[in-house]
C-alpha positions in Angstrom: 7.6 4.6 -18.4 8.4 8.0 -17.0 11.9 9.3 -17.6 11.1 13.0 -16.9 13.3 13.3 -13.8 16.8 12.1 -13.3 16.6 9.0 -11.1 19.9 9.4 -9.3 20.9 8.1 -5.8 18.7 10.7 -4.0 16.3 9.2 -1.4 12.9 9.5 -3.0 9.5 9.8 -1.2 6.0 8.4 -1.6 3.0 7.5 0.4 1.8 4.0 1.2 -1.4 4.5 -0.8 -4.6 6.0 0.6 -5.3 9.7 1.3 -8.4 11.3 2.8 -11.4 11.7 0.5 -13.1 15.1 0.1 -16.1 15.5 2.4 -18.4 15.9 -0.6 -17.3 12.5 -2.0 -17.4 10.4 1.2 -17.5 10.8 4.9 -13.9 11.7 5.9 -11.6 9.9 8.4 -13.5 6.6 8.0 -12.8 3.2 6.4 -15.5 1.7 4.1 -17.2 5.1 4.0 -20.2 5.1 1.5 -20.2 7.4 -1.5 -22.1 10.6 -1.1 -22.6 11.0 -4.9 -24.3 8.8 -7.5 -24.1 8.1 -11.3 -22.2 10.6 -13.4 -21.7 12.9 -10.5 -19.9 10.1 -8.6 -17.7 9.3 -11.7 -16.8 13.0 -12.1 -16.3 13.4 -8.3 -13.8 10.5 -8.2 -11.8 12.1 -11.0 -11.8 15.5 -9.2 -10.7 13.8 -6.0 -7.7 12.1 -7.8 -6.7 15.5 -9.1 -6.8 17.0 -5.6 -4.8 14.1 -4.2 -2.1 14.4 -6.9 -1.8 18.2 -6.3 -1.6 17.7 -2.6 1.3 15.2 -3.0 3.1 17.4 -5.5 2.6 20.5 -3.3 4.0 18.5 -0.3 7.1 17.8 -2.3 6.8 14.0 -2.8 8.7 12.4 -5.7 6.5 9.4 -6.6 2.8 10.1 -6.9 -0.3 7.9 -6.4 -4.0 8.3 -6.9 -4.7 8.4 -3.2 -7.0 5.5 -3.7 -9.8 8.0 -4.3 -12.0 5.7 -6.3 -12.0 2.9 -3.7 -14.1 2.5 -0.6 -11.5 0.0 0.7 -8.1 -1.1 -0.4 -9.1 -4.7 -0.8 -12.8 -5.0 -1.5 -13.1 -2.4 -4.3 -10.9 -4.6 -6.5 -12.8 -7.7 -5.6 -16.1 -6.0 -6.5 -15.1 -6.0 -10.1 -14.4 -9.7 -10.3 -16.9 -12.5 -11.0 -17.6 -15.1 -8.4 -18.1 -13.0 -5.2 -21.4 -12.2 -3.6 -21.5 -8.8 -1.9 -25.2 -8.9 -0.9 -25.3 -11.9 1.4 -22.3 -11.3 3.6 -20.9 -13.4 6.4 -18.9 -12.4 9.5 -15.3 -13.6 9.7 -12.2 -12.8 11.8 -9.8 -10.5 9.9 -6.2 -11.3 10.5 -7.1 -12.9 13.9 -7.8 -9.4 15.1 -11.4 -8.2 14.6 -14.7 -9.4 13.2 -16.1 -8.0 10.0 -19.0 -8.6 7.7 -17.4 -9.7 4.4 -18.4 -10.8 0.9 -18.7 -14.5 0.0 -16.9 -16.4 -2.7 -19.7 -18.4 -4.4 -18.3 -19.4 -7.8 -15.1 -19.3 -9.9 -13.1 -16.1 -9.6 -12.6 -14.4 -13.0 -11.5 -10.9 -14.1 -13.3 -10.0 -17.3 -12.3 -6.4 -17.5 -9.8 -4.0 -16.1 -10.5 -2.4 -12.7 -8.2 0.6 -12.2 -6.6 1.0 -15.6 -8.6 4.1 -16.6 -7.8 5.6 -13.2 -4.1 4.9 -13.9 -4.3 6.6 -17.3 -5.9 9.6 -15.8 -3.2 9.7 -13.0 -0.5 9.4 -15.7 -2.0 12.5 -17.5 -1.8 14.6 -14.3 1.9 14.5 -13.7 5.3 14.0 -15.3 6.7 12.5 -12.0 6.9 8.8 -11.6 3.6 7.2 -10.6 2.7 4.3 -8.3 -0.5 2.3 -8.2 -1.6 0.0 -5.3 -3.3 -3.4 -5.5 -4.4 -5.8 -2.7 -2.1 -8.8 -2.2 -3.6 -12.3 -2.8 -3.2 -13.5 0.8 -4.8 -10.4 2.2 -7.7 -10.7 -0.3 -8.3 -14.3 0.9 -8.3 -13.1 4.5 -11.0 -10.4 3.7 -13.6 -12.9 2.4 -15.6 -15.9 3.3 -14.7 -18.7 0.9 -17.8 -20.8 0.3 -16.5 -22.2 -3.1 -12.9 -23.2 -3.2 -12.6 -23.8 0.5 -8.8 -23.7 0.1 -6.9 -20.5 0.9 -4.0 -21.3 -1.4 -6.2 -22.2 -4.3 -8.3 -19.0 -3.9 -5.1 -16.9 -3.6 -3.8 -18.4 -6.8 -7.1 -17.4 -8.6 -6.7 -13.9 -7.2 -3.0 -13.8 -8.3 -4.1 -14.6 -11.9 -6.6 -11.6 -11.8 -4.0 -9.3 -10.2 -1.4 -10.2 -12.8 -3.7 -9.3 -15.7 -4.4 -6.0 -13.9 -0.8 -5.2 -13.1 0.4 -5.9 -16.7 -2.3 -3.4 -18.0 -1.4 -0.8 -15.4 2.3 -1.0 -16.4 1.2 -0.7 -20.1 -0.8 2.4 -19.0 2.4 4.1 -17.8 2.6 3.1 -14.1 6.2 3.0 -12.9 5.6 1.2 -9.6 3.0 -1.3 -8.7 2.5 -2.1 -5.0 0.8 -5.2 -3.5 -0.6 -4.6 0.0 0.0 -7.7 2.1 -0.6 -6.9 5.8 -1.6 -10.6 6.1 2.2 -11.4 5.7 2.7 -10.1 9.3 0.3 -12.7 10.7 0.2 -16.0 8.8 3.9 -16.9 8.8 3.5 -20.6 7.9 1.3 -19.7 4.9 3.8 -17.0 3.7 6.5 -19.7 3.7 4.4 -22.5 2.2 2.7 -20.6 -0.6 2.4 -16.8 0.1 5.6 -15.7 -1.6 5.1 -18.1 -4.5 1.6 -16.9 -5.2 2.6 -13.2 -4.9 5.3 -13.9 -7.5 2.6 -15.2 -9.9 0.9 -11.8 -9.6 4.1 -10.0 -10.9 4.9 -12.3 -13.8 5.8 -10.3 -16.9 5.0 -7.0 -15.2 7.2 -4.2 -16.7 6.8 -1.9 -13.7 8.9 -2.0 -10.5 7.0 -4.2 -8.0 6.5 -3.5 -4.3 5.1 -5.5 -1.4 3.7 -3.4 1.5 3.7 -5.2 4.9 2.5 -3.1 7.8 0.8 -3.3 11.2 -2.4 -1.8 9.8 -4.4 1.5 9.7 -4.6 3.5 13.0 -7.9 1.9 14.0 -8.7 0.7 17.5 -8.4 -3.1 16.7 -4.9 -2.6 15.2 -3.7 -0.4 18.0 -4.8 -3.0 20.6 -3.0 -5.7 18.6 0.2 -3.6 18.5 0.0 -3.1 22.3 0.0 -6.9 22.7 3.2 -7.5 20.8 5.7 -6.7 23.5 8.8 -4.6 23.5 10.1 -5.8 20.1 8.0 -6.4 17.0 9.9 -9.1 15.1 7.2 -10.3 12.7 9.2 -9.1 9.7 12.0 -11.5 10.7 9.8 -14.3 9.4 9.2 -12.9 5.9 12.1 -10.7 5.0 14.6 -13.5 4.3 12.0 -15.1 2.0 11.3 -11.8 0.2 15.0 -11.2 -0.2 15.1 -14.2 -2.4 12.0 -13.3 -4.3 11.4 -11.4 -7.6 9.7 -8.5 -5.8 11.8 -5.4 -6.3 10.9 -3.3 -3.2 9.6 -3.9 0.3 7.6 -1.4 2.3 7.7 -1.6 6.1 6.6 0.3 9.2 9.2 2.1 11.3 8.1 5.4 12.8 6.9 5.1 16.4 7.0 1.3 16.0 8.9 -1.3 18.0 10.4 -2.9 14.8 14.1 -3.4 15.3 15.7 -1.4 12.5 18.4 -3.9 12.0 15.8 -6.3 10.4 16.3 -4.2 7.3 19.6 -5.9 6.8 17.7 -9.1 6.0 16.6 -7.4 2.8 20.0 -7.0 1.2 19.8 -6.1 -2.5 16.2 -4.9 -2.3 14.9 -1.3 -2.4 13.3 -0.5 1.0 10.4 1.9 1.6 11.0 3.0 5.2 7.8 4.0 7.0 8.8 7.4 8.5 5.2 8.7 9.2 3.0 7.2 11.9 -0.6 6.5 10.9 -1.9 5.9 14.4 -1.7 9.5 15.7 -2.8 12.9 14.4 0.4 14.4 15.8 2.5 15.7 13.0 6.1 14.4 12.8 8.8 17.0 12.6 11.1 16.9 9.5 14.0 16.0 11.9 12.0 13.0 13.3 11.6 11.8 9.7 15.3 12.3 9.0 16.2 10.4 12.1 14.3 7.3 11.1 15.8 7.4 7.6 19.2 8.1 8.9 18.9 5.0 11.2 17.9 3.0 8.2 21.1 3.9 6.3 23.1 1.9 8.9 21.5 -1.3 7.4 21.0 -0.4 3.8 22.7 1.9 1.3 20.9 5.3 0.8 20.4 4.5 -2.9 18.3 1.5 -1.8 16.1 3.6 0.6 12.9 5.5 0.0 10.9 7.6 2.5 7.3 6.4 3.0 4.4 6.4 5.4 3.8 3.4 7.7 0.4 2.8 6.1 -2.4 4.7 4.4 -3.6 8.2 5.5 -7.3 7.9 4.7 -8.3 7.9 8.4 -7.0 11.5 8.9 -8.3 14.9 7.9 -6.9 16.5 4.7 -5.0 19.0 6.8 -3.3 16.4 8.9 -2.5 14.2 5.9 -1.0 17.1 4.0 1.1 18.1 7.0 2.4 14.6 7.4 3.3 14.4 3.7 5.2 17.7 3.9 7.1 16.5 6.9 8.0 13.3 5.0 9.3 15.3 2.1 11.1 17.9 4.2 12.7 15.3 6.5 14.0 13.3 3.5 15.4 16.6 2.1 17.4 17.1 5.3 19.0 13.7 5.0 19.6 14.0 1.2 21.4 17.3 1.9 23.4 15.7 4.7 24.5 12.9 2.4 25.3 15.2 -0.5 22.5 13.7 -2.6 20.5 16.9 -3.3 
């Protein structure tokens, strides 16, 4: 684990996960964008893209560094592609999180992870910086909701199989020097009964014996049209977190990542996470407009009313892959600069 910087009470900063891909690697500002390179060129291109992503985060002033998900077409399906038991050729259309239709892979046999998926990427990331590093993985429930299950025909059972695969991956990522491992679970904001019945329990299976700090990221989605329409239907207050935060407060997950900037989430819901570290989303991913450092500081300052500053980290609401490199870099710099304002104000610099 990384001990190269003093981890004091200063509010640290990180991104949720994804960053834009270079236009020579994949079509920018697009989800599921196909690769523009092949074979060894693609392998080298992905490594070059990780290096660029790391440099952009460091130059922006962030304190916990990720790979920008540069080796993935999508935050869920790329991991699934490396598992046995899923057919990516004969897809079926399903409703994703009760929001939009998508053509998805089909579970056709037993789910097995025979080899690591992102461990080599993590080792490379570790070699590029002495700062703490974070790696993101899809959460079991969100994985289930991104597939057609033609084999188990039971969401909990399929999620448990995914949790087993994720656990093996997470243990190896931690052994490779990853300091933080984040599980992305936007499905937690939709399927409240399942979260209560088995979602938390299955997620905890994914973190068994993992030496890194563990995070669950629960947002309202990328800034795509279907998600924006859904948000517009939620009324004047978004209280989805109220269902899951009390459950997560009792869980073994170390940190919770949530959406705050330009959202209608009541900030006092953070008080339901007493004792947990909280990644406060201070950068909006549904607009290209760049936040000012003061806007970032205001969101984080508001969060300190409901959690101690030592338990707060500055983050983005969700991934930045749908933006141009220029916009993403400007938003990251605003995140770092805004957090610096508050750290100075609190005497933590």
